[in-house]
C-alpha angles and dihedrals in degrees: 000000000000117000113211112217123210109236113249117264113255107252092226091053090050091050091048093051090052090051092053092044090052091049091055098038095106094052127088113266092245095049121135118233130189120215125207104224126180105167093257123122095258097055096039089052088051089053092050094048095043093048090060095045097045093047089055091050096047093241136128130252127190124187114213109201108198115207107203092186092221097128137042110265095020090131091058092049090051094049091049091051090050091049092051090048090053090049086058091055096258121129111239141189134178122225125189113213135192111238116212128205105244113115095014127279096301095045094045092049090049092053093048091048093049092049091051092049092047092050091049092049091049092050093051097037088238119187094212144007113219120211125195102225113146136202089268090057089050092052091049091050092052093048092049090050090049092050091051093050092242125171130254094279092059093043088052086074124200118347119229087232133021113167109299093350118094132179109196096170100062089109093056128077128229088253088055093055091050089052090051090053092050092047093055097037101253125150116211135203122237109217109225088218086070088067097043107112091200087082117079092217090056092051090051091049098044102033117010102047094043089050091051091048091052096046101036101029133253122313100054094126091050091048091051090051090051089049090053091051092053094045091048091057090050093046092049091053092047091049090055091050091046092055089055091047091050091058090051096051098040117094124214090262091055096253119132119240108236097204091052091048092050094061095050119101108260093245089061097037094056091048091051091049093047092049091048092052092050091046089053091054108276114142111250097214092053098041105101134193087253090058091051091046089054091053090047090057087068087063104037104026107022117158099162095288124143123249128255126271109252132205113271094046098286133142127190124222132184114215134150093002095304138095117237124196106210131185110244 
């Protein structure tokens, strides 16, 4: 009698399944989740791992494949990704989106993709949208933030969970996701944009990180991801304190009390000022640390000067011991 042995489970697949299971642990077993799938190794691995986890929980998973239409043959890539998702036992649909121009090609595509995923989640009543960012993506995000002189919130990288959005694969590398695909027999698509050196993220991925690994030793990406985790904890705590401080320095008419702002620690004061500017109509993505520093000068180094012009058509004025955010 011949005994048929089940082949051993690939350790990377097992680790990925645990990561997805942990990411969904707080949801009801029958919850619906939407997956952002592109046809690349990261998102196909996410589909494979989630299919197994959701099936065991009795839930529902749907892969939304967004076709940005930016390259010839993108429709075929999208349909192939959807077909592979269905082969895994995941429902799938393809949605063509119109990509605008604001924020450059990458930023505009990201906005269009997010809007499509959000609309799909709303339609299905999904409890979560899963994104396939990996530890390598996290390291690239931290380095880009560092190069731009961003604050702690930017250097904290991508959070594992922000509202409905969840990133269960932040503990896996890009090589891990490729291994998952090989282990379950998936073929992935390599986006040519990922080799286009015109994009800063590509230069970080192809040149900067490998250089750091060679010069400083292996493990740089993992160290950057750990740094992001620590900074995120700090930034979260400061944001909570800043919200309390904002209530204390804001008058009933919405103006900010300068004397109360002046005695705040700078880490809280700048957060309060940034939140106030955004609340008055300034656009968060365009509001830089330099803008906030200009507003802060009206508190800490005021000599009668006017305030800076802010994104969203705002100006800031100090008068009668308060700061006023005024539409231009």
